[in-house]
N, C-alpha and C positions, 0 to 999 in steps of 0.2 A: 551382876557383871562375872566372865570370862577370864582373864588380863590375858593380854600375850604370850606370859608367861605360862599360863596355865594350858593354853591353848600351843605350846607350842612343843610341850611333853605330849597332847594328844596325836599330832601328827608326829613326833615323831614314834608313836605308836603305832600309827598309820605305817608308816613306813616298814616298820617288820625291826625296829630297832629294841633290843635287846638289852646291852650294856650302855649305863653316865657312871661315869669318870669324872669327880668335883673336891675341891674342896671351896665349900661353903662361902660367901666371904658377905661384907658387909654391902657390895651392889651387884649380889646375885640373889639374896634371897630370896627376892621375886621367881624367880625363876627353879625354884622348887616348891614352890608352891603347891605347883601336880602333882608331884612326884608320889606325894604318900597314897594318893589315892591310884596309882599308876599302877601298872604290871612290870616297869620298868626295875631291874637290879642298881641299885647306887652303891658303889664303890670308892670312900676315901684316900688313894693318895696319903702319900706323906708331904708330896710335892710336885705341883703339878706336871715338872716335867715324867714323871710317873703315870699320871694320868694320860701323857699322851701314850709313854710305852705301855702300857694295858689296855689300852684303843687298841695297839700296833700288831702287839697279840696275839690276840682276838680276830684280828680279822686277818691275819695271816693264817690263821686253821679254818677258820668258813668263810672268808670270803670276805664277806659282810662287814660295815664301818659302827662301830660301836660309837657314839657321842662323848667329846669331854664337856665339860663348864668351867668356863672362868673366872677371874673378874680381869677390867685391863689391864694397861701396867705390868707391874713385877706377875700375872698370872698367866696374863697371857704370854711372855715375852719367856717365863720360864720356860710353858710346854714346845716352845719354838723350836729347839732342839730335837724333841721327839718330832712333830710333822717335818725337821726337816728331813730325819733322816726315811721315816715315810714318805716323803713326794720322793727322792731316790730309789725304793722300792716299790715303788708305784707299790702304798698301802693305803684301803680307804679310808677314813679318818673326819670324821666332823665334830667342829672344834667352835662353844657356843662361847663367847667373849660378853662377859656386861660392861658400859661403858656409858661416862659422865652426860647428862640430860645432853640434848640435841643443840641446843640455844648454848652450852657452854664449850664444845664440842671445838678445838681446835683454837681456842680463846689463849692457850701458856697460863690462866688464874692460880695454876696449883690447886686446882680442887683433887682431892684423892685418886688415888689410882691414872692421875692424868696422862694422858700418848699422846702427843702431840697430832701422830693422824697414825689411828692403831688399822685399821685397814690394808694402808700401803704398805707397813711395817710385816706385818701377815701375811699378806701378796708373796713376800718371798720366801715361804717355805709352806702355799697351797696351790691348789692346781685353780681355786679363787677364791677370792679372801672381800666381800662384801658388806655398807654399814647399811643396815635395816632403816630405810627412808618416815617409814612411816609403816602404821598398824594392817595394812591393807594388805604391807608386799610380804610381808608371812609367811603364804602358801604357796605364792611362789617362787619364791626364794628357798624355797626349804625341798620344791619337786624339780629346782636348778639341780641345788644339791644332790641329790641321788640320782638323776639323771645324767650326771658327770659320773658319779659311782658303776654306771648298768653301762653305760654306751660309749664311755670316753677311757682314756687308759687312768684308770684310779688314782688318788693319792688323795691329802685331807685337801678338806675345804674349812672355811673356817668364814662365818657369822656376829658378828659385834651389833649387841642391839644395847642404843643409848638407852637409861633411865626411864626416861619417860616412857618411849613407848613399850618395853619393859611392862610396864603395868596399865596400858592404856587399855578401854573398850574391847576385847575383838568378839564380843560375843555374838559378831554377825560373821564371826570368820568360819567356810566348811575346814570340817577338823579331817577328811576325807586326805586319803593318801590319790592326786592325781595322777592320768597313766603315763607312765613313763618308756621312753624309746628304746629301743633293742638296739645291738652296739649292728656299725655297719659293717653289711656284706658288703664281699670284695668285687672285684669286678670281672662279668665272664670272660674277657680276655684276659683278665693278668692270670686267670686259674688257667684258663688253656695254654696262653704263656709256658707256667710255670710246669704246670706237665710235660709239655713239649718237652722242658731243658730236662726235666728228671728223665725222662725217658728216652732220652738220646745220652744220659750218662753211664760210666760203666764202672765209675766209682765214686759213687754218692756219698754222703755224713750228712749230717741233720745237726743243727747245733742248738738247741731248746733252752728256753729262758723263762725267768721265773710269770713273761707272760704267753706261756704257754702249759700252767699246772692245772690252770681248766678242761684240759684240749689233749687230760692224758691219754685218751684211753685212744681220740683219731688220731694223733701222735707215733702211738704205737701202731696202730695197724697201716698207718703208712710205711714205716721204718721196717716191720716186718714185708712188709708189699713188694719192693725192692731194693731189700740187703741192706738200709745204710745201717749204721755205726751209730750213734747217739752218743752224742756230750749235753753234759746240762753242766748249767753254772751253780753258784749254791740256791738261791730261791727256786732253783730247779731239781734238790735231790730231791727224788726220791721219784720225778714223774714215768719211770719203768722199776722194774722190781728187782731186790738185788744182784738176785742170779740171770737176769734176764739175758742171751746172748749177746743183742746187739748192745746195749749197755756200758759203753765204755768206761764211767765212773772217772772220777780223778778230777779236776782241774783244768781250764781250758789253756791255761798257761803255759801250763806243765811239757816239756818235747817234747813224751811221746806224742800227745794230742797236736803241736801245733805240727809235729813231722805226719801226722794225720789225717789235716787238714791239706798240707801243705802234695803229700800226694792223693786228695779228691781231685777231680773234676768236674764238682760241682758241690758246693755248701747250701743248704737249704738250712738259713737261720727262723729260725719261731719265737715272735714275740721274748728278742735277748738286744740290748745295748751295745753290745758286743764292745763291751767300755773295758775301762783300762783292771776297773776290783776281783773281772775273774778271766778274762782275757790276756791282761798282760800284769798277773799278781805280783812278778818277780819285777818287776817295770827292767822290761827288756826292749821293749820299745821293737819289736823282733813277731808282731802276728804271719803265719803260713795263711789263712785261709786267702782261697784262692779267687783270681776276676772275676770266674762265672758263678756268682754269690745272686741265691733270691732269698729277700729277706717277706716275709709275712711281719706285719705289726699292726695295733689300732692307732701309733699316732705318726702321722704324715709327717710330720717334722724329724722323727730316729732314721730317715733313710739320709739324709744328710751330715750325720754322726758318724765316727769313728766308720766301719766300712761299707764305701758306698756300691752298693747294689747292683749288679748287673739288670734286673727287675728287680719291684718294689710292688709288693701286694699293698694297699689298704684294708684290714677291717681284721674283723674277731677271726683272734687264732681259730678255734672251735670250726665258727660255720668255714672258714677257709677248708681246712684240711678235707672236713666231710664232704663237701662241692669236691675240691680233688680229687680225690677216692677215687672213685669213679674212671678217672680220664688218667690218671698212672698204669705201665703195664708191669706182673709180676716178673721181676727180674729172674727167672730160673737160675741160670746158673752165675749167680753173684757170690760176690767170694766176703761180703759183707761177717759174717761171720767172725771168718779165720784174722780179717780188719782189727775186729777189735777185737779178741782174745790176743791179739799181737802186740795188739796199745798195751790189754791191761798186764800184759804179762810182764809187758818193761816198765808199767807203774807202780808195782808188785817187788819189782825190784829195788826202785826210786827208794818206796814206803819204812818210814822209820818204825820198828819192829817195837821198841817201848810205847806210842802212841799206836799203834793199832791191833797193841794188847789189851793198849784202853777201852779203848771205841769195842774190839768184840766183848771185851767184859759187859758191855754196857746194851748190846742189841742181844747177847748168848740168857740177858738176864732183865733184859723189859725190852720181846720182837718189837712189838706199836708203839714204842714210843715217842715223847717227840721232845729233839733237842730244842734247846735255846741259847744258842751259842752267843757270848761276848768277845771283844779283842782280848784274847788270849792267846796261850801257846794252842792247846788243845785244840780252840774251833781255827785255827788258822792252818791245822796238819788233817783236821774236820775236812777243810776246804778240799785239800790235797788226796785223803785219803780214803773217807766215811762216804762211806752208803748208804741214803734213809732206808727206809721198809716202807713209804709212800708219799705219794706230792704232799706237801704243808707240813712236811717235818721235821726239819729242816730250817732253822732259821741263823743269819753271823752279822752278827753286828761289824764285821769289817765290812760290809760292802756298802758302795755307795757311800751316803754321810759320812760311816764308819765311827759312828759313834758309843763310847763310853759307856758301860750302867746302862743298855740296855734290854740284859736279857733276865733281871729278877723278878722287875714290874711286868714283863713281857709275859712270862711264864703264866704273871699271876692270870695277866688277862688269853691264855693260853687254855689255862687249864678250869678256866669258867667256860668256855667255850665245848671241850674234850673231858667233861670230870672221868668217866672211867679209863683215861689214859696217861700212863705214869708220862709228866712231866719234867723233862731234866736241863738243869739249867747249866751250862758251861760257862766257870770266870774265875777271873783272876784275882789275887791278892789285891790286887789295883781296879781293876773294874771292881767288886762288889762294893771297895767307900765311895763309889762315886751317888747308886745309891738302895746302900745296906739299912735301909732306914723304913722300906720298904720293908722289909720283914713286920714291921708290923704291922702292913697293910695285906700282909698276907695272914697272919692268924688273925685280926678280924672278920676278911676273908673266909678262912677255917678250909685253906685250899691245900691241900695236901703233893705243894711242887720239892722236887727232890733239887738242893742245892748243893751241886761238886765244885769243890773250891780250889782251883787249882794253885797253889801257897809257891812262888819260887821266889817269893820279897820283895817280890821289885818290878817296875816297868819292863818284862823281859823281852818282850821288842826290840824297843827303842834302844835299850839296853846293847841289841848283838847289831842296831842300825849304828849306832856309834863305835863300835868297832868295826862295822866290812866299813866305814868313813876313815879307818885308821886315827881313831880317839878312844882317849877314857871315856863310859859313861858314866853322864854329869847328873845328877837329881833324881838317877832311874833307882836308886837301890833306898828307899822308904820304909820308914816307921812299921813294924809290922803290929797291928792288935791283939790282941789274944778274942781272935774268933768265934773261938767255940763259947767261952765266957757271955763275946756278946749275944750270940745266936741264943744261948739259954735264956740269958735276960731279958730276950724281946719274947719269949718264950716257945720257941722252936726249938726240935730235939736237935743235936750233935755232938759229933763222936769225930775223930782222928784216923783216917787208917794207912797201913805203908803196901796191904798187898794186895792182887787182884782177887780172892778167896775175901777174905777182908769188908774187901768193896761190894762184891755178890751182896754178899749176906748183909749189907747195911743198905740198896738198892732195895733187896725184895722189902725186908724188914719196913721205912720209906713210905714201900704204899699199902701200908695197913694204917698210916694217920690221916688225921684231916688237918694237920697244922703239915707247918713247913720241917726237912729235913736237910740239913748241911751236912757233909760231909768232904772233913778236908782233905786236901790228897796232898801231902808236903812233895815236893815236885825232886826233890833230891833222892829222897831213898824210892818216894813211887814209881821213879822212870827208870831207874835203876834193877828194877823187880822183872823178870822178866819169867 
């Protein structure tokens, strides 16, 4: 007999899943039965939240979902935070939870890991949440999950499987992948009208978001053809190479970029929410995006959120821009490069030299690096000053859900996805303590990630918020443990550095190890070193 649990693993392989992350529990044993004979790599985190962040980091690099397996109750609710971050950032992730037997669900009889309505609870942090009602539903439900990943705005999908169905006979189930739909193509009339608006514009600007990262080449081609400066959200950093003459860089909320929008007669928004965490980073509520706004998005609900467009184009970003390119005219005498350089010059004037030197050291030492940024001072400044080398190379936990602790476990997933690239964690002393136990996971998985620990012995950003509100900081100056000693106890390499030469040497040496390297930067001494 082949059980549903075994057939599930067979189906995951069929749909191209490579990584499964989870902590085995009493209720999930039978979901693991098929793993030993599969090609899937299992990674065991030290907390279910870490499982979700590992899947998140893997998907941010590859664009493909990893799978997570949890028990119901604490396991599922622990991973909900990671799912919330993935939902906010449109990151695909498949979460499979075991649950009590079908005839025990919702009775409140005090059974192990009992959750009154797991499907409903997980629906709050997923694109779709479903409880398998029979063995025969398995192939269709898995196919629907992967259809969401491939053809809709991506995000987490949650599937709950009761214990009696996990162990049910699935020998008759077809374990091959079903045909999946392609993303929706934009309507020809919408593309034609978008082209007309672009051709009539003298000062266009492109605002690109995370939904455009798979369309980097078409977006670049459009920008070059119409001479449009390109602004990027945090999830879109790297869409254009750092030295491209039309890359504005920075953060869309900065005054020079808002002025760029205000001086435009057309903004073309591609795969971006136009949301607070990028376009109102400082909570000023003074967006300068003009009324002549064309939005390209795969999610129809986005068009009625935030800045309302004059023209809404529904569809996949890559397909939309490919269809648009033949219809737009070359703007021979455009001033796009001049407007871009003028804005960049203003941004450079505003840049913090200490943080800029940090980013230069990172890039000069590790040109092809991936940065996984936690909610910490260097990551906030990276949003304003850092240009990533390529798409899918920069993550900031401060976007969307704004979760502390994402960076370390997400870096494990990123390194599993791109083992030949340097993966650097930017994390503060507060954020690291949320998931420091995942150092053990990284040791076990033998991933040579580099943790750059910004140590200011407090929740620095929140302390500044207190001061801005005219208050002395409360509960922000936290106990600081011996991070070097902790990291070494886990089996990591660890050292503290106080200048950029030492940092560069430590970064180079870290790339020779297949274990994590923790490099502590004491903020007070390091930021003062020019």
